[in-house]
DSSP file (Angstrom, degrees, kcal/mol; ACC not computed):
  #  RESIDUE AA STRUCTURE BP1 BP2  ACC     N-H-->O    O-->H-N    N-H-->O    O-->H-N    TCO  KAPPA ALPHA  PHI   PSI    X-CA   Y-CA   Z-CA
    1    1 A M              0   0    0      0, 0.0     2,-0.8     0, 0.0    88,-0.0   0.000 360.0 360.0 360.0 123.0  121.1  134.9  109.3
    2    2 A D        +     0   0    0      1,-0.1    84,-0.0     2,-0.1    88,-0.0  -0.837 360.0 175.6 -95.0 111.8  123.0  137.4  111.4
    3    3 A T        -     0   0    0     -2,-0.8    -1,-0.1     2,-0.3     3,-0.1   0.526  46.4-119.5 -91.9  -7.0  126.3  138.3  109.7
    4    4 A G  S    S+     0   0    0      1,-0.3     2,-0.4     0, 0.0    -2,-0.1   0.454  80.4 114.8  80.8  -0.1  127.2  140.9  112.3
    5    5 A V        -     0   0    0     84,-0.2    -2,-0.3     3,-0.0    -1,-0.3  -0.880  68.4-121.4-104.6 133.2  127.2  143.6  109.6
    6    6 A S     >  -     0   0    0     -2,-0.4     4,-2.0     1,-0.1     5,-0.2  -0.356  16.5-121.6 -72.7 153.7  124.6  146.4  109.9
    7    7 A A  H  > S+     0   0    0      1,-0.2     4,-2.9     2,-0.2     5,-0.2   0.887 114.3  55.5 -59.2 -39.3  122.1  146.9  107.1
    8    8 A V  H  > S+     0   0    0      1,-0.2     4,-2.9     2,-0.2     5,-0.2   0.902 105.5  51.6 -62.2 -40.9  123.4  150.5  106.7
    9    9 A A  H  > S+     0   0    0      2,-0.2     4,-2.2     1,-0.2    -1,-0.2   0.915 113.2  44.4 -62.5 -43.1  127.0  149.3  106.2
   10   10 A V  H  X S+     0   0    0     -4,-2.0     4,-2.8     2,-0.2     5,-0.3   0.938 114.0  49.7 -65.5 -46.4  125.9  146.9  103.5
   11   11 A I  H  X S+     0   0    0     -4,-2.9     4,-2.6     1,-0.2    -2,-0.2   0.922 112.9  46.7 -60.4 -45.6  123.6  149.5  101.8
   12   12 A E  H  X S+     0   0    0     -4,-2.9     4,-1.7    -5,-0.2    -1,-0.2   0.914 113.5  48.7 -62.7 -43.2  126.4  152.1  101.8
   13   13 A K  H  X S+     0   0    0     -4,-2.2     4,-1.0    -5,-0.2    -2,-0.2   0.945 116.7  40.3 -63.8 -49.3  129.0  149.6  100.5
   14   14 A V  H >X S+     0   0    0     -4,-2.8     4,-3.7     1,-0.2     3,-0.6   0.903 113.0  55.1 -68.8 -39.8  126.8  148.3   97.6
   15   15 A A  H 3< S+     0   0    0     -4,-2.6    -1,-0.2    -5,-0.3    -2,-0.2   0.839 104.9  55.2 -61.0 -32.8  125.5  151.8   96.8
   16   16 A A  H 3< S+     0   0    0     -4,-1.7    -1,-0.2    -5,-0.2    -2,-0.2   0.805 122.7  24.6 -70.7 -29.1  129.0  153.1   96.4
   17   17 A T  H << S+     0   0    0     -4,-1.0    -2,-0.2    -3,-0.6    -3,-0.1   0.783 139.6  15.3-106.7 -35.0  129.9  150.5   93.8
   18   18 A R    ><  +     0   0    0     -4,-3.7     3,-2.0    -5,-0.2    15,-0.3  -0.549  61.1 168.3-141.6  72.1  126.6  149.4   92.2
   19   19 A P  T 3  S+     0   0    0      0, 0.0    15,-2.4     0, 0.0    16,-0.5   0.732  77.7  59.2 -62.0 -21.9  123.8  152.0   93.0
   20   20 A A  T 3  S+     0   0    0     13,-0.2    83,-2.0    12,-0.1     2,-0.1   0.497  77.4 115.3 -85.8  -2.9  121.5  150.4   90.4
   21   21 A R  B <  S-A  102   0A   0     -3,-2.0    12,-2.5    81,-0.2     2,-0.4  -0.455  77.3-111.2 -66.5 136.4  121.5  147.0   92.1
   22   22 A V  E     -B   32   0B   0     79,-2.1    10,-0.3    10,-0.2    79,-0.1  -0.582  34.0-177.6 -74.0 122.3  118.1  146.1   93.5
   23   23 A A  E     -     0   0B   0      8,-2.7     2,-0.3    -2,-0.4     9,-0.2   0.847  63.5  -6.6 -87.3 -39.7  118.2  146.1   97.3
   24   24 A A  E     -B   31   0B   0      7,-1.5     7,-2.2     2,-0.0     2,-0.3  -0.994  54.5-158.2-158.0 154.3  114.6  145.0   98.0
   25   25 A E  E     +B   30   0B   0     -2,-0.3     2,-0.3     5,-0.2     5,-0.2  -0.981   8.1 177.4-134.9 147.5  111.3  144.2   96.4
   26   26 A F  E >   -B   29   0B   0      3,-2.6     3,-2.3    -2,-0.3    42,-0.2  -0.875  66.3 -44.8-150.3 118.3  107.8  144.1   97.7
   27   27 A G  T 3  S-     0   0    0     -2,-0.3    -1,-0.1     1,-0.3    42,-0.0  -0.425 124.8 -21.5  58.9-128.3  104.9  143.4   95.4
   28   28 A D  T 3  S+     0   0    0     -2,-0.2    -1,-0.3    -3,-0.1     2,-0.2   0.468 122.3  93.5 -89.2  -2.8  105.4  145.5   92.3
   29   29 A D  E <   +B   26   0B   0     -3,-2.3    -3,-2.6    37,-0.1     2,-0.3  -0.622  47.9 173.1 -92.2 148.8  107.7  148.0   94.1
   30   30 A F  E     -B   25   0B   0     -5,-0.2     2,-0.4    -2,-0.2    -5,-0.2  -0.976  14.6-155.1-146.3 160.2  111.5  147.8   94.2
   31   31 A V  E     -B   24   0B   0     -7,-2.2    -8,-2.7    -2,-0.3    -7,-1.5  -1.000  13.4-136.4-137.5 138.4  114.3  150.0   95.5
   32   32 A T  E  >  -B   22   0B   0     -2,-0.4     4,-2.6   -10,-0.3   -10,-0.2  -0.476  27.0-113.1 -86.6 163.3  117.9  150.2   94.5
   33   33 A Y  H  > S+     0   0    0    -12,-2.5     4,-2.7   -15,-0.3   -18,-0.2   0.893 116.8  54.3 -62.2 -39.0  120.8  150.4   96.9
   34   34 A G  H  > S+     0   0    0    -15,-2.4     4,-2.2   -13,-0.3    -1,-0.2   0.937 112.3  41.4 -61.7 -47.2  121.5  153.9   95.6
   35   35 A R  H  > S+     0   0    0    -16,-0.5     4,-2.2     2,-0.2    -2,-0.2   0.908 115.1  50.8 -68.2 -41.2  118.0  155.2   96.3
   36   36 A L  H  X S+     0   0    0     -4,-2.6     4,-2.5     1,-0.2    -2,-0.2   0.918 110.9  49.6 -63.1 -42.3  117.7  153.4   99.6
   37   37 A N  H  X S+     0   0    0     -4,-2.7     4,-2.4    -5,-0.2    -2,-0.2   0.931 111.9  46.7 -62.0 -46.8  121.1  154.8  100.7
   38   38 A S  H  X S+     0   0    0     -4,-2.2     4,-1.8     1,-0.2    -1,-0.2   0.864 112.7  50.8 -66.6 -33.6  120.2  158.4   99.8
   39   39 A T  H  X S+     0   0    0     -4,-2.2     4,-2.5     2,-0.2    -1,-0.2   0.902 109.1  50.8 -68.8 -41.4  116.8  158.1  101.5
   40   40 A I  H  X S+     0   0    0     -4,-2.5     4,-2.5     1,-0.2    -2,-0.2   0.932 109.5  51.1 -60.2 -45.0  118.4  156.7  104.7
   41   41 A Q  H  X S+     0   0    0     -4,-2.4     4,-1.2     1,-0.2    -1,-0.2   0.892 110.5  48.9 -61.8 -39.2  120.8  159.7  104.7
   42   42 A A  H  X S+     0   0    0     -4,-1.8     4,-1.0     1,-0.2     3,-0.3   0.920 113.6  45.9 -65.9 -43.2  117.9  162.1  104.3
   43   43 A Y  H  X S+     0   0    0     -4,-2.5     4,-3.1     1,-0.2     5,-0.2   0.835 102.8  65.8 -68.6 -31.7  115.9  160.5  107.1
   44   44 A R  H  X S+     0   0    0     -4,-2.5     4,-3.2     1,-0.2     5,-0.3   0.882  97.0  55.4 -58.0 -39.1  119.0  160.4  109.3
   45   45 A V  H  X S+     0   0    0     -4,-1.2     4,-1.7    -3,-0.3    -1,-0.2   0.938 112.8  41.3 -59.0 -47.0  119.0  164.2  109.5
   46   46 A V  H  X S+     0   0    0     -4,-1.0     4,-1.0     2,-0.2    -2,-0.2   0.927 116.3  48.6 -67.3 -45.8  115.5  164.2  110.7
   47   47 A M  H ><>S+     0   0    0     -4,-3.1     5,-3.1     1,-0.2     3,-0.7   0.912 110.5  50.9 -63.7 -42.7  115.9  161.3  113.1
   48   48 A D  H ><5S+     0   0    0     -4,-3.2     3,-1.5     1,-0.2    -1,-0.2   0.896 106.0  56.0 -60.7 -40.0  119.1  162.8  114.6
   49   49 A A  H 3<5S+     0   0    0     -4,-1.7    -1,-0.2    -5,-0.3    -2,-0.2   0.756 112.2  43.3 -64.5 -23.2  117.3  166.1  115.2
   50   50 A H  T <<5S-     0   0    0     -4,-1.0    -1,-0.3    -3,-0.7    -2,-0.2   0.207 119.3-106.4-108.8  14.1  114.7  164.2  117.2
   51   51 A G  T < 5S+     0   0    0     -3,-1.5     2,-0.3     1,-0.2    -3,-0.2   0.724  73.5 138.6  73.1  21.4  117.1  162.0  119.2
   52   52 A M      < -     0   0    0     -5,-3.1    -1,-0.2    -6,-0.2    -2,-0.1  -0.690  47.8-116.6 -98.8 154.9  116.2  158.8  117.2
   53   53 A G    >>  -     0   0    0     -2,-0.3     4,-1.1     1,-0.1     3,-0.7  -0.165  29.8 -93.8 -85.7 178.0  118.8  156.3  116.1
   54   54 A E  H 3> S+     0   0    0      1,-0.2     4,-2.2     2,-0.2     3,-0.2   0.834 119.4  63.0 -58.4 -37.7  120.0  155.0  112.8
   55   55 A Q  H 3> S+     0   0    0      1,-0.2     4,-2.6     2,-0.2    -1,-0.2   0.842  98.7  55.2 -63.1 -32.8  117.6  152.1  112.8
   56   56 A A  H <> S+     0   0    0     -3,-0.7     4,-2.5     2,-0.2    -1,-0.2   0.896 108.3  49.1 -64.6 -39.2  114.6  154.5  112.8
   57   57 A A  H  X S+     0   0    0     -4,-1.1     4,-2.3    -3,-0.2    -2,-0.2   0.896 111.6  48.8 -66.6 -40.0  116.0  156.1  109.6
   58   58 A V  H  X S+     0   0    0     -4,-2.2     4,-2.4     2,-0.2    -2,-0.2   0.941 112.3  48.0 -64.5 -47.3  116.5  152.7  108.0
   59   59 A F  H  X S+     0   0    0     -4,-2.6     4,-2.3     1,-0.2    -2,-0.2   0.930 113.8  47.0 -58.9 -47.4  112.9  151.6  108.9
   60   60 A A  H  X S+     0   0    0     -4,-2.5     4,-2.5     1,-0.2    -1,-0.2   0.878 111.4  51.8 -63.3 -38.3  111.5  154.9  107.6
   61   61 A A  H  X S+     0   0    0     -4,-2.3     4,-1.9     2,-0.2    -1,-0.2   0.898 108.9  49.5 -67.3 -40.4  113.5  154.7  104.4
   62   62 A V  H  X S+     0   0    0     -4,-2.4     4,-1.5     2,-0.2    -2,-0.2   0.945 114.6  44.9 -63.0 -46.6  112.3  151.1  103.7
   63   63 A L  H  < S+     0   0    0     -4,-2.3     7,-0.2     1,-0.2    -2,-0.2   0.889 113.9  50.5 -63.4 -38.4  108.7  152.2  104.2
   64   64 A G  H  < S+     0   0    0     -4,-2.5    -1,-0.2     1,-0.2    -2,-0.2   0.794 115.2  40.8 -71.0 -28.6  109.2  155.3  102.1
   65   65 A T  H  < S+     0   0    0     -4,-1.9    -1,-0.2     1,-0.2   -35,-0.2   0.611 116.9  47.8 -97.3 -13.3  110.8  153.6   99.2
   66   66 A L    ><  +     0   0    0     -4,-1.5     3,-2.2    -5,-0.2     4,-0.3  -0.663  66.7 174.6-123.0  75.3  108.5  150.5   99.1
   67   67 A P  G >   +     0   0    0      0, 0.0     3,-1.6     0, 0.0     4,-0.3   0.711  69.1  73.8 -60.3 -22.4  105.0  152.1   99.4
   68   68 A G  G >  S+     0   0    0      1,-0.3     3,-1.5   -42,-0.2     4,-0.2   0.753  81.6  72.4 -62.5 -22.3  103.2  148.8   99.0
   69   69 A L  G X  S+     0   0    0     -3,-2.2     3,-1.7     1,-0.3    -1,-0.3   0.798  83.1  69.2 -61.4 -27.4  104.3  147.9  102.5
   70   70 A A  G <  S+     0   0    0     -3,-1.6    -1,-0.3    -4,-0.3    -2,-0.2   0.737  92.5  59.5 -63.9 -21.3  101.7  150.5  103.8
   71   71 A D  G <  S+     0   0    0     -3,-1.5    -1,-0.3    -4,-0.3    -2,-0.2   0.534  85.3 104.0 -84.9  -6.7   99.0  148.1  102.6
   72   72 A E  S <  S-     0   0    0     -3,-1.7     5,-0.1    -4,-0.2    -3,-0.0  -0.307  91.8 -85.6 -69.3 157.0  100.2  145.3  104.8
   73   73 A T    >>  -     0   0    0      1,-0.1     3,-2.3     3,-0.1     4,-1.0  -0.459  47.0-115.3 -57.8 133.2   98.3  144.4  108.0
   74   74 A P  H >> S+     0   0    0      0, 0.0     3,-0.7     0, 0.0     4,-0.6   0.825 114.4  50.6 -46.9 -42.8   99.8  146.8  110.6
   75   75 A G  H 3> S+     0   0    0      1,-0.2     4,-0.6     2,-0.1    -2,-0.1   0.716 108.9  53.4 -68.9 -19.8  101.3  144.0  112.7
   76   76 A R  H <> S+     0   0    0     -3,-2.3     4,-2.6     2,-0.2    -1,-0.2   0.658  88.0  77.9 -90.1 -17.1  103.0  142.5  109.6
   77   77 A V  H <X S+     0   0    0     -4,-1.0     4,-2.6    -3,-0.7     5,-0.2   0.933  96.0  47.2 -59.3 -47.5  104.8  145.7  108.4
   78   78 A T  H  X S+     0   0    0     -4,-0.6     4,-2.6     1,-0.2    -1,-0.2   0.906 112.2  50.5 -61.5 -41.8  107.5  145.3  111.0
   79   79 A D  H  X S+     0   0    0     -4,-0.6     4,-2.3     2,-0.2    -1,-0.2   0.913 111.2  48.6 -62.1 -42.2  108.0  141.7  110.1
   80   80 A R  H  X S+     0   0    0     -4,-2.6     4,-2.3     2,-0.2    -2,-0.2   0.922 112.2  47.7 -64.5 -44.7  108.2  142.5  106.4
   81   81 A V  H  X S+     0   0    0     -4,-2.6     4,-2.6     1,-0.2     5,-0.2   0.916 111.3  51.6 -62.9 -42.8  110.8  145.3  107.0
   82   82 A A  H  X S+     0   0    0     -4,-2.6     4,-2.4    -5,-0.2    -1,-0.2   0.905 109.3  50.6 -60.3 -41.7  112.8  142.9  109.3
   83   83 A D  H  X S+     0   0    0     -4,-2.3     4,-2.2     2,-0.2    -1,-0.2   0.915 110.5  49.5 -61.4 -43.1  112.8  140.3  106.5
   84   84 A I  H  X S+     0   0    0     -4,-2.3     4,-2.2     1,-0.2    -2,-0.2   0.921 112.1  47.4 -62.2 -45.0  114.0  142.9  104.0
   85   85 A L  H  X S+     0   0    0     -4,-2.6     4,-2.6     2,-0.2    -1,-0.2   0.862 110.1  52.8 -68.3 -35.3  116.8  144.0  106.3
   86   86 A R  H  X S+     0   0    0     -4,-2.4     4,-1.4    -5,-0.2    -1,-0.2   0.908 109.8  49.3 -63.7 -40.3  117.8  140.4  107.0
   87   87 A A  H  < S+     0   0    0     -4,-2.2    -2,-0.2     2,-0.2    -1,-0.2   0.900 111.3  49.6 -64.9 -39.8  118.0  139.8  103.3
   88   88 A I  H >< S+     0   0    0     -4,-2.2     3,-1.5     1,-0.2    -2,-0.2   0.930 111.2  47.5 -65.6 -45.5  120.1  142.9  102.8
   89   89 A T  H 3< S+     0   0    0     -4,-2.6    -1,-0.2     1,-0.3    -2,-0.2   0.743 111.8  52.0 -70.3 -20.0  122.6  142.0  105.6
   90   90 A G  T 3< S+     0   0    0     -4,-1.4     2,-1.5    -5,-0.2    -1,-0.3   0.383  77.7 117.9 -91.0   3.4  122.8  138.5  104.1
   91   91 A D    <   +     0   0    0     -3,-1.5     3,-0.2     1,-0.2    -3,-0.1  -0.556  28.4 157.9 -75.1  92.6  123.6  140.0  100.7
   92   92 A T    >   +     0   0    0     -2,-1.5     3,-0.6     1,-0.2    -1,-0.2   0.148  39.4 103.0-104.9  18.4  127.0  138.5  100.2
   93   93 A E  G >   +     0   0    0      1,-0.2     3,-0.9     2,-0.1     6,-0.2   0.137  40.1 118.7 -86.8  22.0  127.2  138.7   96.5
   94   94 A W  G >  S+     0   0    0      1,-0.3     3,-1.1    -3,-0.2    -1,-0.2   0.873  74.9  50.6 -57.0 -37.8  129.5  141.7   96.6
   95   95 A A  G <  S+     0   0    0     -3,-0.6    -1,-0.3     1,-0.3     3,-0.2   0.771 119.6  36.7 -71.4 -24.6  132.2  139.9   94.8
   96   96 A H  G X  S+     0   0    0     -3,-0.9     3,-2.1     1,-0.1     4,-0.4  -0.058  77.5 131.0-114.9  30.5  129.7  138.8   92.1
   97   97 A I  G X   +     0   0    0     -3,-1.1     3,-1.3     1,-0.3    -1,-0.1   0.761  62.5  65.8 -60.1 -29.5  127.7  142.0   92.0
   98   98 A E  G 3  S+     0   0    0      1,-0.3    -1,-0.3    -3,-0.2     4,-0.1   0.724  99.4  54.5 -67.0 -18.8  127.9  142.4   88.2
   99   99 A E  G <  S+     0   0    0     -3,-2.1    -1,-0.3    -6,-0.2    -2,-0.2   0.542  92.2  95.9 -89.6  -7.8  125.8  139.2   88.0
  100  100 A S  S <  S-     0   0    0     -3,-1.3     2,-0.2    -4,-0.4    -3,-0.0  -0.298  89.6 -80.3 -83.8 166.8  123.0  140.5   90.2
  101  101 A R        +     0   0    0    -79,-0.1   -79,-2.1    -2,-0.1     2,-0.3  -0.471  56.4 169.1 -67.6 128.5  119.7  142.2   89.2
  102  102 A Q  B     -A   21   0A   0    -81,-0.3     2,-0.3    -2,-0.2   -81,-0.2  -0.933  23.7-137.5-135.5 160.4  120.2  145.9   88.4
  103  103 A V              0   0    0    -83,-2.0   -83,-0.0    -2,-0.3     0, 0.0  -0.834 360.0 360.0-115.7 157.2  118.0  148.5   86.8
  104  104 A G              0   0    0     -2,-0.3    -1,-0.1     0, 0.0   -84,-0.0   0.461 360.0 360.0  88.9 360.0  118.8  151.1   84.3
């Protein structure tokens, strides 16, 4: 589902209000919005320095925070990351965020 909202916009919004909310899971790994947001920001510095866009930082942050993805078949990694980002952009539970899964 394309909501027209970028994954970064959703991640930043949720991280600002509920950083412990789980953004994505893969196997036994999970990442919160807060951690994913801070990881994206760290990667953005590197990507910007090398002329790469925001999407490269998002992709790298998802891979970096969900290490189990590295065990996927190479052709499937991109599909898995795309699925995760689609789920994040479809995360419309902002109004009911207190009811969502959180850690800590």
